[in-house]
C-alpha positions as CSV (number, residue, x, y, z in Angstrom):
1,M,-6.6,37.5,273.0
2,T,-10.2,36.7,272.7
3,T,-12.5,39.2,274.4
4,A,-16.0,38.8,275.6
5,H,-18.9,40.7,274.2
6,L,-18.5,44.4,274.9
7,S,-20.2,47.2,276.8
8,T,-19.6,50.2,274.7
9,P,-21.1,53.7,274.3
10,A,-24.2,54.1,272.3
11,L,-23.5,54.0,268.6
12,G,-24.5,57.6,268.0
13,D,-22.1,58.9,270.7
14,A,-18.5,59.9,270.5
15,T,-16.0,61.3,273.0
16,G,-15.8,64.3,270.6
17,R,-14.2,65.4,267.4
18,A,-10.6,64.5,266.9
19,P,-8.6,67.4,268.5
20,G,-7.0,68.3,265.3
21,P,-6.6,67.3,261.6
22,A,-3.8,65.0,260.5
23,A,-0.7,66.8,259.4
24,N,-0.9,65.0,256.0
25,P,-4.5,63.8,255.4
26,R,-3.3,61.7,252.4
27,R,-1.0,59.6,254.5
28,L,-3.3,56.7,255.2
29,G,-3.1,54.5,258.3
30,A,-2.1,55.3,261.9
31,H,1.3,56.9,262.4
32,L,3.2,58.3,265.4
33,V,3.4,62.0,264.9
34,G,4.6,64.6,267.5
35,D,2.7,64.2,270.7
36,G,0.3,61.5,269.5
37,I,-0.9,59.8,266.3
38,D,-2.2,60.9,263.0
39,V,-4.9,58.7,261.4
40,A,-6.4,58.7,257.9
41,V,-8.8,56.2,256.3
42,H,-10.6,56.1,252.9
43,A,-14.4,55.8,253.1
44,A,-15.7,57.9,250.2
45,Q,-19.4,57.0,250.7
46,A,-19.5,57.4,254.5
47,E,-21.3,60.3,256.1
48,R,-19.1,60.1,259.3
49,V,-16.2,58.0,260.5
50,D,-15.2,57.5,264.1
51,L,-11.7,56.6,265.3
52,C,-12.2,54.0,268.1
53,L,-9.3,53.7,270.6
54,L,-9.6,50.3,272.4
55,D,-8.2,49.4,275.8
56,V,-8.2,45.9,277.3
57,S,-8.4,45.1,281.0
58,G,-8.7,41.3,281.6
59,E,-11.8,40.3,279.5
60,A,-13.2,43.8,279.5
61,L,-12.8,46.1,276.5
62,T,-13.4,49.8,276.7
63,E,-13.6,52.2,273.8
64,R,-13.0,56.0,273.3
65,R,-14.3,57.5,270.1
66,F,-13.3,60.5,268.1
67,T,-15.1,61.7,265.0
68,L,-12.6,62.3,262.3
69,H,-12.3,65.4,260.1
70,G,-13.2,65.4,256.4
71,P,-13.7,64.0,254.0
72,V,-10.9,65.2,251.8
73,D,-11.3,63.3,248.5
74,G,-13.0,60.6,250.4
75,I,-10.4,60.5,253.2
76,W,-11.3,61.0,256.9
77,H,-8.5,62.0,259.1
78,G,-7.4,63.4,262.5
79,H,-4.7,63.9,265.1
80,V,-5.1,62.6,268.7
81,P,-2.5,63.6,271.2
82,G,-1.3,61.3,274.1
83,I,-1.5,58.1,272.1
84,G,1.6,56.0,271.7
85,A,2.8,52.7,270.2
86,G,0.8,49.7,271.3
87,Q,-2.6,51.4,271.2
88,R,-5.4,49.3,269.7
89,Y,-7.8,51.0,267.3
90,G,-10.4,50.6,264.6
91,F,-13.0,52.6,262.8
92,R,-16.8,52.8,262.7
93,A,-18.4,54.1,259.5
94,H,-21.8,55.9,259.5
95,G,-23.8,56.2,256.3
96,R,-26.5,54.8,254.1
97,W,-27.6,51.2,254.4
98,E,-28.8,50.4,250.8
99,P,-27.7,46.9,249.8
100,D,-29.2,47.2,246.3
101,A,-26.9,50.2,245.7
102,G,-23.9,48.3,247.3
103,L,-23.9,50.6,250.4
104,L,-23.4,48.7,253.6
105,H,-22.5,51.1,256.3
106,N,-23.2,49.8,259.8
107,P,-21.5,51.6,262.7
108,A,-22.2,48.7,265.0
109,K,-19.3,47.0,263.3
110,L,-15.7,47.8,264.3
111,L,-13.7,48.0,261.1
112,L,-10.0,47.2,260.8
113,D,-7.8,49.9,259.3
114,P,-6.8,48.7,255.8
115,Y,-3.3,50.1,256.6
116,A,-2.9,48.5,260.0
117,R,0.7,47.3,260.4
118,A,0.1,45.1,263.3
119,L,-2.9,43.2,264.8
120,A,-4.2,42.2,268.2
121,G,-6.9,39.6,268.8
122,T,-8.4,37.3,266.2
123,V,-11.6,37.2,264.1
124,R,-14.2,35.0,265.7
125,L,-16.6,33.6,263.1
126,R,-19.9,34.6,264.8
127,P,-23.0,36.3,263.5
128,E,-21.9,39.6,265.3
129,I,-19.1,40.2,262.7
130,Y,-21.6,40.4,259.8
131,G,-23.0,43.7,258.8
132,H,-26.3,42.1,257.8
133,V,-28.4,39.8,260.0
134,V,-27.4,36.1,259.5
135,G,-28.4,32.9,261.2
136,E,-26.3,31.0,263.8
137,D,-24.9,29.0,260.8
138,L,-23.8,32.3,259.3
139,S,-26.2,32.0,256.3
140,A,-28.2,35.0,255.1
141,P,-31.9,34.7,255.4
142,D,-34.2,35.0,252.4
143,G,-35.4,38.5,251.6
144,P,-33.8,42.0,251.9
145,W,-30.7,42.4,254.0
146,E,-31.3,44.1,257.4
147,P,-28.4,45.7,259.3
148,D,-27.3,43.7,262.3
149,P,-27.3,45.9,265.4
150,R,-24.9,43.9,267.6
151,D,-21.5,45.3,268.3
152,S,-18.6,43.3,266.7
153,A,-15.7,44.8,268.6
154,G,-15.2,41.9,270.9
155,H,-15.1,39.4,268.0
156,V,-12.7,41.0,265.5
157,A,-9.0,41.7,265.2
158,H,-7.9,45.3,266.1
159,G,-5.3,47.4,264.5
160,V,-2.3,48.3,266.7
161,V,-0.2,51.5,266.5
162,V,3.5,50.5,266.0
163,D,6.9,52.1,265.9
164,D,8.5,51.1,262.6
165,G,12.0,51.5,263.9
166,F,14.3,48.5,263.5
167,D,18.1,48.6,263.9
168,G,18.9,45.1,262.8
169,A,18.4,45.4,259.1
170,V,21.0,43.7,256.8
171,P,21.5,44.8,253.2
172,P,19.9,42.5,250.6
173,P,22.1,40.1,248.7
174,R,20.7,41.3,245.3
175,V,21.1,38.0,243.6
176,P,21.2,38.5,239.8
177,W,18.3,36.9,237.9
178,E,20.7,34.6,236.0
179,R,21.9,33.0,239.3
180,T,18.4,33.0,240.9
181,V,17.0,29.7,242.1
182,I,13.6,30.0,243.8
183,Y,12.5,27.8,246.7
184,E,8.7,28.1,247.4
185,A,7.9,27.3,251.0
186,H,5.3,27.8,253.8
187,V,6.6,29.5,256.9
188,R,4.8,27.0,259.2
189,G,5.1,23.9,257.0
190,L,8.8,24.2,256.3
191,T,10.1,23.8,259.8
192,K,7.2,22.4,261.8
193,Q,8.9,18.9,261.7
194,L,12.5,19.9,261.2
195,P,14.2,18.1,264.1
196,E,17.3,20.4,264.2
197,V,15.2,23.4,265.0
198,P,14.2,23.8,268.7
199,E,10.6,22.8,269.3
200,E,9.6,26.3,270.4
201,L,10.8,27.7,267.1
202,R,9.3,25.2,264.7
203,G,6.7,26.5,262.3
204,T,7.6,30.1,263.0
205,Y,9.4,33.1,261.4
206,A,12.3,32.5,263.8
207,G,12.4,28.9,262.8
208,L,12.7,29.7,259.2
209,A,15.7,31.8,259.9
210,H,17.2,29.2,262.3
211,P,20.8,28.1,261.4
212,A,19.6,24.6,260.7
213,T,17.0,25.8,258.2
214,V,19.5,28.2,256.6
215,A,22.1,25.5,256.4
216,H,19.8,23.3,254.5
217,L,18.9,26.0,252.0
218,K,22.5,27.1,251.5
219,D,23.7,23.5,251.1
220,L,21.0,22.7,248.6
221,G,22.0,25.7,246.6
222,V,18.9,27.8,246.3
223,T,19.2,31.6,246.4
224,T,15.7,32.9,247.0
225,V,13.0,31.8,249.4
226,E,9.5,32.5,248.2
227,L,7.1,32.4,251.1
228,L,3.4,31.6,250.8
229,P,1.3,34.5,252.1
230,I,2.3,35.9,255.4
231,H,-0.2,38.8,255.4
232,A,-2.7,38.4,258.2
233,K,-5.5,36.1,257.2
234,V,-8.9,34.7,258.1
235,T,-10.2,31.2,257.6
236,E,-13.3,31.0,255.5
237,P,-16.5,30.1,257.4
238,C,-17.1,27.0,255.2
239,L,-13.7,25.6,256.3
240,A,-14.2,26.5,259.9
241,Q,-17.5,24.7,259.9
242,R,-15.7,21.5,258.7
243,G,-13.0,21.9,261.4
244,L,-10.4,23.0,258.9
245,S,-8.4,26.2,258.3
246,N,-7.0,28.2,255.5
247,Y,-3.4,26.9,255.8
248,W,-2.0,28.4,252.6
249,G,-3.2,31.9,253.6
250,Y,-4.8,33.1,250.4
251,N,-7.5,34.9,252.3
252,T,-6.1,38.2,253.4
253,L,-7.4,40.3,256.2
254,A,-4.7,43.0,256.3
255,F,-2.2,43.9,253.6
256,F,0.4,45.5,255.9
257,A,0.3,43.3,259.0
258,P,2.1,40.0,259.3
259,E,0.2,36.8,260.3
260,P,0.6,36.7,264.1
261,S,0.2,32.9,264.4
262,Y,3.5,32.3,262.5
263,A,5.4,34.1,265.3
264,T,6.9,32.3,268.2
265,R,4.7,32.0,271.3
266,A,7.1,34.4,273.1
267,A,6.6,37.0,270.4
268,Q,2.9,36.6,270.4
269,E,2.8,37.0,274.2
270,A,5.1,40.1,274.0
271,G,2.6,41.8,271.7
272,P,2.2,42.9,268.0
273,A,5.4,44.9,268.0
274,A,7.4,41.8,268.9
275,V,5.7,39.8,266.1
276,L,6.7,42.5,263.6
277,A,10.2,42.5,264.9
278,E,10.4,38.7,264.5
279,V,9.4,39.1,260.8
280,K,12.0,41.8,260.3
281,G,14.6,39.7,262.1
282,M,13.8,36.7,259.9
283,V,14.5,38.8,256.8
284,A,17.7,40.2,258.2
285,L,19.1,36.8,259.1
286,L,18.3,35.3,255.7
287,H,19.9,38.3,254.1
288,A,23.0,37.8,256.3
289,A,23.2,34.2,254.9
290,G,23.0,35.5,251.3
291,L,19.3,34.5,250.8
292,E,16.6,36.6,249.3
293,V,13.0,36.7,250.5
294,I,10.1,37.0,248.2
295,L,6.5,37.2,249.5
296,D,3.5,35.7,247.8
297,V,0.9,38.5,248.0
298,V,-2.8,38.4,247.4
299,Y,-4.1,41.8,246.3
300,N,-6.8,40.4,244.0
301,H,-9.4,39.8,246.8
302,T,-9.9,39.9,250.5
303,C,-11.2,37.6,253.2
304,E,-14.6,39.3,253.3
305,G,-16.1,36.9,250.8
306,G,-19.0,37.5,248.4
307,S,-22.3,39.2,248.8
308,G,-24.7,36.5,247.4
309,A,-27.1,34.5,249.5
310,D,-24.8,31.5,249.4
311,G,-21.5,33.3,250.1
312,A,-22.2,36.6,251.9
313,G,-19.2,37.4,254.0
314,P,-18.5,39.4,257.1
315,A,-17.9,43.2,257.5
316,L,-14.4,43.3,258.8
317,S,-12.8,46.3,257.0
318,F,-13.3,47.2,253.3
319,R,-16.9,46.2,253.1
320,G,-18.0,48.4,255.9
321,L,-15.8,51.4,254.9
322,D,-16.5,51.6,251.1
323,N,-18.0,48.5,249.6
324,T,-18.4,50.0,246.1
325,G,-15.1,51.8,246.2
326,Y,-12.9,48.8,247.0
327,Y,-14.7,45.9,245.3
328,L,-15.4,45.2,241.6
329,H,-19.2,45.5,240.9
330,D,-21.1,44.9,237.8
331,G,-22.7,48.4,237.7
332,G,-26.2,47.0,237.8
333,A,-29.1,47.4,240.3
334,P,-29.2,45.6,242.5
335,A,-25.4,45.9,242.8
336,R,-23.6,42.6,242.4
337,L,-20.0,41.8,243.0
338,V,-17.9,40.6,240.1
339,D,-15.9,37.6,241.0
340,V,-12.9,36.8,238.7
341,T,-10.9,35.1,241.5
342,G,-13.2,32.3,242.6
343,T,-13.4,33.7,246.2
344,G,-16.6,35.7,246.1
345,N,-15.0,39.1,245.5
346,S,-12.4,40.9,243.5
347,L,-10.7,44.2,244.4
348,D,-11.4,46.9,241.7
349,F,-8.1,48.1,240.2
350,R,-9.9,50.8,238.3
351,R,-10.1,52.6,241.6
352,T,-7.4,55.0,242.6
353,R,-7.4,54.0,246.3
354,V,-7.2,50.3,245.5
355,V,-4.1,50.9,243.3
356,Q,-2.7,53.1,246.1
357,L,-3.3,50.5,248.7
358,A,-1.5,47.9,246.8
359,L,1.5,50.2,246.0
360,D,1.7,51.5,249.5
361,S,1.7,47.9,250.9
362,L,4.4,46.8,248.5
363,R,6.6,49.8,249.4
364,Y,6.1,49.1,253.1
365,W,7.2,45.4,252.8
366,A,10.1,46.3,250.6
367,G,11.2,49.5,252.2
368,E,10.4,48.9,255.9
369,V,10.5,45.1,256.3
370,G,13.2,44.6,253.7
371,V,11.9,41.9,251.5
372,D,13.4,41.4,248.1
373,G,10.4,40.8,245.9
374,F,6.8,39.7,245.4
375,R,4.9,37.0,243.7
376,F,1.4,38.2,242.7
377,D,-1.4,35.7,243.1
378,L,-4.0,35.8,240.3
379,A,-2.1,38.8,238.8
380,V,-4.5,39.3,235.9
381,T,-7.0,40.7,238.3
382,L,-4.5,43.5,239.1
383,G,-4.4,44.5,235.5
384,R,-8.1,44.5,234.7
385,Q,-10.0,47.6,233.6
386,G,-13.3,46.0,234.7
387,A,-13.6,42.9,232.5
388,D,-10.6,43.6,230.2
389,F,-6.9,43.0,231.0
390,S,-4.2,45.5,229.9
391,S,-0.5,44.9,230.2
392,H,-0.3,48.7,230.4
393,H,-2.7,49.0,233.3
394,P,-1.7,52.0,235.6
395,F,-1.0,49.6,238.5
396,L,1.5,47.5,236.4
397,V,3.1,50.7,235.0
398,A,3.4,52.2,238.5
399,M,5.1,49.1,239.9
400,A,7.6,48.9,237.0
401,T,8.5,52.6,237.4
402,D,8.5,52.9,241.2
403,P,12.0,53.4,242.5
404,V,11.4,51.0,245.5
405,I,9.1,48.4,244.0
406,G,10.6,48.3,240.6
407,A,14.0,47.5,242.1
408,T,12.7,44.2,243.6
409,K,12.0,40.9,241.9
410,L,8.4,40.9,240.6
411,I,6.8,37.6,239.7
412,T,3.2,37.1,238.4
413,E,0.8,34.2,238.5
414,P,-0.4,35.3,235.1
415,W,-4.0,34.1,235.2
416,D,-7.3,34.5,237.0
417,L,-10.8,33.0,236.5
418,G,-12.3,35.9,234.6
419,P,-12.8,36.3,230.8
420,G,-9.5,36.1,228.9
421,G,-7.8,35.2,232.2
422,W,-4.8,33.3,230.8
423,R,-2.0,35.8,230.2
424,T,1.3,34.0,230.5
425,G,4.1,36.0,228.9
426,Q,2.0,39.2,228.6
427,F,3.0,41.1,231.6
428,P,5.4,44.0,231.2
429,A,9.1,44.1,232.2
430,P,10.6,43.9,234.7
431,A,8.1,41.2,235.9
432,A,8.7,37.5,235.4
433,D,5.8,35.1,235.0
434,W,5.1,31.6,236.3
435,N,5.2,29.5,233.2
436,D,2.5,26.9,233.3
437,R,3.3,25.9,229.7
438,F,6.7,24.7,231.0
439,R,5.1,22.7,233.8
440,D,2.7,21.0,231.4
441,A,5.2,20.2,228.7
442,V,7.7,18.6,231.1
443,R,5.0,16.6,232.8
444,C,3.6,15.5,229.5
445,F,7.0,14.3,228.1
446,W,8.1,12.3,231.1
447,L,4.8,11.2,232.6
448,A,1.6,11.6,230.6
449,D,3.1,10.6,227.3
450,A,5.0,7.7,228.9
451,A,1.8,6.5,230.5
452,A,0.1,6.7,227.1
453,A,2.8,4.7,225.5
454,A,2.6,2.0,228.2
455,K,-1.1,1.6,227.2
456,G,-0.2,1.5,223.5
457,Q,-1.4,5.1,222.9
458,T,0.3,8.1,221.2
459,G,1.5,11.1,223.1
460,H,2.8,14.5,221.9
461,D,5.6,15.4,219.6
462,L,8.7,17.2,220.8
463,R,8.0,20.8,219.6
464,E,6.5,22.0,222.8
465,L,9.1,20.5,225.0
466,A,12.0,22.0,223.0
467,T,10.3,25.4,223.1
468,R,10.2,25.3,226.8
469,L,13.7,24.0,227.2
470,A,14.9,26.9,225.0
471,G,13.3,29.5,227.3
472,S,9.8,29.9,225.8
473,A,10.6,32.7,223.3
474,D,7.1,32.3,222.0
475,L,5.8,33.7,225.3
476,F,8.6,36.0,226.5
477,G,10.2,37.1,223.2
478,R,7.8,40.0,222.8
479,G,7.9,43.3,224.6
480,E,8.9,47.0,224.3
481,A,12.6,46.1,224.1
482,P,14.2,44.0,221.3
483,G,14.2,40.4,222.3
484,G,11.4,40.9,224.8
485,R,12.0,40.0,228.5
486,G,14.3,37.1,227.8
487,P,14.3,33.6,229.0
488,L,14.9,34.5,232.7
489,A,11.4,36.1,232.8
490,S,10.1,32.5,232.6
491,I,9.7,31.1,236.1
492,N,10.1,27.4,235.2
493,F,8.5,24.9,237.6
494,V,7.2,21.4,237.6
495,T,5.4,21.6,241.0
496,A,4.2,24.3,243.2
497,H,2.2,24.6,246.4
498,D,-1.0,24.0,244.3
499,G,-0.9,20.5,242.9
500,F,0.9,17.2,243.4
501,T,4.4,17.2,244.9
502,L,7.2,15.8,242.8
503,A,7.0,12.4,244.5
504,D,3.3,12.3,244.2
505,L,3.4,13.1,240.5
506,V,5.1,9.7,239.9
507,T,3.0,7.8,242.5
508,Y,-0.6,8.9,241.8
509,E,-2.6,9.1,238.6
510,H,-5.6,10.5,240.5
511,K,-6.0,13.1,243.2
512,H,-6.8,11.9,246.7
513,N,-8.3,14.9,248.5
514,E,-10.7,13.1,250.8
515,A,-9.2,14.9,253.9
516,N,-10.5,18.2,252.5
517,L,-14.1,16.9,253.2
518,E,-15.3,18.1,249.8
519,G,-16.0,14.6,248.4
520,N,-12.8,14.7,246.4
521,R,-14.4,17.2,244.1
522,D,-11.8,20.0,244.7
523,G,-8.4,20.3,243.1
524,S,-7.4,19.9,239.5
525,D,-8.1,16.8,237.4
526,D,-5.5,17.8,234.9
527,N,-2.4,16.5,236.7
528,R,-0.4,14.9,233.8
529,S,0.9,12.5,236.4
530,W,1.7,8.8,236.1
531,N,1.6,6.1,238.8
532,H,3.8,3.8,236.7
533,G,1.1,1.2,236.8
534,V,0.3,1.1,240.5
535,E,-1.7,3.7,242.4
536,G,-0.1,4.9,245.6
537,P,3.1,3.9,247.5
538,V,4.7,0.5,247.2
539,G,6.7,-1.2,250.0
540,R,9.9,-3.0,249.6
541,H,8.3,-6.3,249.8
542,S,5.2,-5.4,247.7
543,P,4.6,-7.5,244.5
544,A,4.8,-4.1,242.7
545,A,8.1,-3.1,244.2
546,Q,9.7,-3.2,240.7
547,V,8.1,0.2,239.9
548,A,9.9,2.0,242.7
549,P,13.2,2.4,240.9
550,V,11.4,3.7,237.8
551,R,9.5,6.2,239.8
552,R,12.7,7.4,241.4
553,R,14.2,7.9,238.0
554,S,11.1,9.8,236.8
555,V,11.5,12.2,239.7
556,R,15.2,12.7,238.7
557,N,14.1,13.3,235.1
558,L,11.7,16.0,236.1
559,L,14.2,17.6,238.4
560,G,17.0,17.4,235.8
561,T,14.9,18.9,233.0
562,L,13.9,21.8,235.2
563,L,17.5,22.6,236.0
564,V,18.9,22.5,232.4
565,A,16.1,24.5,230.9
566,A,16.6,28.2,230.0
567,G,14.7,30.2,232.5
568,T,14.5,30.8,236.3
569,P,13.9,27.5,238.1
570,M,11.6,27.2,241.1
571,L,11.6,24.2,243.5
572,T,8.8,23.4,245.9
573,A,9.9,22.9,249.5
574,G,10.4,19.2,250.3
575,D,10.6,18.0,246.7
576,E,14.3,17.7,247.1
577,I,13.7,15.0,249.7
578,G,10.7,13.3,248.1
579,R,8.0,14.8,250.3
580,T,4.5,13.4,249.8
581,Q,1.0,14.7,250.5
582,G,-0.5,11.3,250.1
583,G,-1.9,12.3,246.7
584,N,-3.7,15.4,247.9
585,N,-3.3,18.0,245.2
586,N,-5.1,20.8,246.9
587,A,-3.9,20.8,250.5
588,Y,-4.8,24.4,251.1
589,C,-6.8,23.5,254.2
590,Q,-4.4,20.9,255.7
591,D,-2.4,22.5,258.6
592,N,-1.0,19.1,259.6
593,E,1.4,16.3,258.5
594,I,-0.2,16.2,255.0
595,S,1.3,19.6,254.2
596,W,4.2,19.9,256.6
597,V,7.6,18.9,255.2
598,T,8.6,15.5,256.5
599,W,12.4,15.6,256.9
600,A,13.3,12.1,255.9
601,R,16.9,11.9,254.7
602,E,17.5,8.2,254.8
603,G,17.7,5.9,251.8
604,W,16.4,7.3,248.5
605,H,15.3,10.6,250.2
606,G,18.9,11.3,251.0
607,E,20.0,10.2,247.6
608,L,17.5,12.6,246.0
609,L,18.7,15.4,248.2
610,E,22.3,14.7,247.0
611,T,21.1,14.7,243.4
612,A,19.2,18.0,243.7
613,T,22.3,19.6,245.4
614,Y,24.6,18.2,242.7
615,L,22.4,19.5,239.8
616,L,22.1,22.9,241.4
617,R,25.9,23.1,241.8
618,L,26.3,22.0,238.2
619,R,24.0,24.7,237.0
620,R,25.6,27.3,239.2
621,E,29.2,26.6,238.0
622,H,28.4,26.2,234.3
623,P,26.9,29.3,232.6
624,V,25.9,27.2,229.6
625,L,23.2,25.7,231.7
626,R,21.6,29.1,232.6
627,P,21.6,31.2,229.4
628,A,20.4,34.8,229.9
629,R,19.4,35.4,226.3
630,F,17.3,33.7,223.8
631,A,19.2,31.5,221.4
632,T,19.2,32.3,217.7
633,G,20.3,29.0,216.2
634,R,23.3,30.7,214.8
635,P,26.9,31.1,216.0
636,G,27.5,33.9,218.4
637,L,30.2,36.6,217.9
638,G,33.6,34.9,217.7
639,D,32.1,31.4,217.7
640,D,31.7,28.9,214.9
641,V,29.1,26.7,216.6
642,P,25.4,27.6,216.8
643,D,24.3,28.8,220.2
644,L,21.5,26.1,220.2
645,S,21.1,23.0,218.0
646,W,18.7,20.1,218.1
647,Y,19.6,16.5,217.1
648,D,17.9,13.1,216.8
649,E,19.1,9.9,218.3
650,A,21.3,9.3,215.3
651,G,23.1,12.5,215.9
652,N,21.5,14.2,212.8
653,P,19.8,17.6,212.9
654,M,16.1,17.3,213.7
655,T,14.0,17.5,210.6
656,A,10.5,19.0,210.2
657,E,9.1,15.5,210.0
658,A,10.8,14.4,213.2
659,W,9.5,17.5,215.0
660,H,6.0,16.6,214.1
661,D,6.2,12.9,214.7
662,P,4.8,11.9,218.2
663,G,6.7,8.6,217.8
664,V,10.1,10.4,218.1
665,R,11.0,10.1,221.8
666,V,14.7,10.9,221.8
667,L,16.1,14.4,221.6
668,Q,19.5,15.9,221.9
669,M,20.0,19.6,222.8
670,H,23.4,21.2,222.2
671,R,24.2,24.6,223.7
672,S,27.4,26.5,223.0
673,G,28.8,27.9,226.1
674,P,30.1,31.5,226.6
675,H,33.7,32.2,225.6
676,G,36.0,29.9,227.6
677,C,33.2,27.9,229.1
678,A,32.0,24.4,228.4
679,D,29.4,23.4,225.9
680,A,26.5,21.3,227.0
681,L,24.8,18.3,225.4
682,V,21.6,17.2,227.0
683,V,20.2,13.9,225.8
684,L,16.6,12.9,226.6
685,N,15.2,9.4,226.1
686,G,11.5,9.5,226.7
687,S,10.8,6.1,225.3
688,L,10.0,3.0,227.4
689,D,13.0,1.1,225.9
690,E,16.7,1.5,226.2
691,R,18.0,3.4,223.2
692,T,21.4,3.6,221.4
693,V,22.1,7.3,220.8
694,R,24.9,8.7,218.6
695,L,26.1,11.8,220.3
696,A,25.8,15.1,218.3
697,A,29.0,16.4,216.8
698,G,29.0,19.8,218.5
699,R,32.4,21.5,218.0
700,G,34.2,18.1,217.9
701,E,35.4,18.1,221.5
702,R,35.2,15.1,223.7
703,Y,32.2,15.0,226.0
704,A,32.4,14.2,229.7
705,L,29.3,12.6,231.2
706,V,28.5,14.7,234.3
707,W,25.1,13.3,235.2
708,D,22.8,10.4,234.2
709,S,19.3,10.2,235.7
710,A,19.8,6.5,235.9
711,W,22.2,7.1,238.7
712,E,20.5,6.7,242.1
713,H,23.2,8.9,243.6
714,P,25.3,11.5,241.8
715,G,28.4,9.9,243.2
716,D,27.8,6.9,241.1
717,H,29.8,8.4,238.3
718,R,32.8,8.8,240.6
719,A,33.1,5.1,240.7
720,E,33.0,5.0,236.9
721,D,35.7,7.7,236.7
722,S,37.8,5.6,239.1
723,A,37.5,2.6,236.8
724,D,38.5,4.8,233.9
725,D,41.6,6.1,235.8
726,E,42.6,2.6,236.8
727,A,42.4,1.3,233.3
728,E,44.4,4.2,231.9
729,R,47.1,3.8,234.5
730,A,47.3,0.1,233.7
731,T,47.7,0.6,230.0
732,G,49.0,4.2,229.5
733,D,46.7,4.4,226.5
734,E,43.5,6.4,226.4
735,S,41.8,4.3,223.7
736,T,42.6,1.1,225.6
737,A,41.4,2.7,228.8
738,D,38.0,3.5,227.1
739,E,37.7,-0.1,226.0
740,A,38.5,-1.3,229.5
741,V,36.0,1.0,231.1
742,A,33.4,-0.2,228.5
743,E,33.2,-3.4,230.5
744,N,32.0,-1.6,233.6
745,G,28.3,-0.9,232.8
746,N,27.4,2.8,232.4
747,G,31.0,3.7,233.0
748,R,31.7,3.2,229.3
749,D,30.1,6.6,228.6
750,S,31.9,8.7,231.2
751,L,34.1,10.0,228.4
752,A,32.7,9.9,224.9
753,E,33.7,11.3,221.4
754,P,31.2,13.2,219.3
755,G,29.5,10.7,217.0
756,S,30.1,7.8,219.4
757,A,27.2,5.5,220.3
758,V,26.0,5.4,223.9
759,E,23.3,3.4,225.6
760,L,20.6,5.3,227.5
761,E,18.3,3.6,229.9
762,S,14.6,3.8,229.2
763,L,13.0,7.0,230.5
764,S,16.3,8.7,231.3
765,M,18.4,11.7,230.5
766,R,22.0,12.7,230.5
767,I,24.1,15.9,230.7
768,Y,27.4,16.0,229.0
769,L,29.9,18.9,229.1
770,T,33.0,19.6,227.0
771,G,36.5,20.8,227.6
772,G,38.5,21.5,230.7
773,A,35.5,23.2,232.3
774,A,34.1,19.8,232.9
775,A,37.1,18.6,234.9
776,G,36.2,17.5,238.3
777,W,32.7,16.5,237.4
């Protein structure tokens, strides 16, 4: 609903004082209590706060105001009888207008409750929503800021009182970390083009929980869906002026309210309560299917932007209520915002009410909506005591010890743009961290180093890759408990929403972000990608068509390495079917076919899907491929084989010289499986040539080849096994059978003795398993 400009009472007037105080002034937000509602809002510097009850009739908006009681420790509160669910409301804060001191009170601006659990209406990017006078282009004039006298109520989103009751909740699946496979997706982008989902449900919360979507996720083998932000958002003025929008959603307006535009049209028309019910229903349906839901949350900044002349943002909520109490400032005069997020503002986690806001929001989404965990965007900001980061920050300690929040899966993006902003591995248990070192090492080995070799240049040695494959003990082996957080605290990924897709990594050497209308200046230039000699896609009849099979193998190498590494793997939606963004590595503003998953399942797209499904099944059914503890390099209790060993292409233990030699491009990793389970041997050939590799001895048992990245389809090895069986039936002799199979190409290696020589294709990898546990593969 977009309303016209309002006719409201004079700003100094109010219907009267709130009839009574809130029963609990410290319970922030608006809640149904007894015969009406209790409200409470933090505005420590305000001299008066009015509760504004809004009623809509056609395009007309009327307003009733009640002056709240207080303040009590900076909190204004009241009880108003006769108000029920569905009532729109907001606040107006009266107080000093002193921009140099950071005080920006302007009662002409209707302010959204930071605790609003549902929204009505949208933010219209107009001069009226700014607390200070701006031009029609929304730029601040030179000179001192002057308060804008125009009423903003008809141009902003309103909070809505809701009843939190929901009787359809389903208990969470509680997937153990050692079995967790994360699938990062955008609510809109995942199903917007999924043909099996009815058109009216595509791109919505309901579409994400549709049986067709659920079937894909279950068949693929992921356990946990991590959703890009679904908190209510606002598009930045600079994007709106270019005709674009904030598609990813990292520009939060309300930390308790779901984004209404992701709901079905029917839910939007039914009202905010129906939107919230659709979100809760989505979570319940995914739980019923055994899938967890993790929310990507953005508590490091808000959508209100900066305060400088070039980036001064609107007064929608926090800025008008308590600018210096919510936002990080430099302490100087004139007051300046400190921006460690790159967005113009940063929330100040030294402040009690900021910490409380984030904790209350997390408890709400976990306890009331039912989500299973959170991924914290730019999480270092949340642990800053001003400029300095502390892993023992009160907010981080509170999360870890909270009985509701601490029981969920907590994942950090362990960096921000401030001083000392890279902190991978330094967050406290029970959090897990995105491991950018893993991403970079895997891309380097398979792509950047291979590209360098193709140009006659030298790449990196194997130490970094091996460290990441082993679980990144250098990052996650420290902590308060012996052994640190363990390898599962490493969220391993090769791609994410931010950057190239898996298919684009092997297709483009340079970003192609022209559609963002920033002159291709945005997005990272450190992609560690490789186009295999030709920039962009190649057709079947192109003169460069010969690079296509090598690109496909490179995709399989990246995927296979991710799924055999110690740690918790994360896939990006659509990578399993070769989704492309046309080389755009920063598609944050592309709510269109660039970002939406294209559900191609024919040809190599379908083969890649089969490969991803197969590898996830392999990982799921063989514990040796998902170790829960760091290896020691020594035999475990009751075993006589080291839990982890490294070998060169001759089958000899890696030497110090080999580890430091960038010319060494073949590595064998042997893992000893838990008692009664298979051992695994992973062989990597990162050279541009076919290599003869002598398989490591291991415990002396025969190896079964269960996957080769040279296979276009995982079923290719079935044909090889059939050839093996046929030869053995014909001769009745295993050794003769092996010789017969040796004449059938790669089939010669489907069964192999330790120490035997096998041929690996250039730029390829293999997974071998031992013993009866490998039967059927």
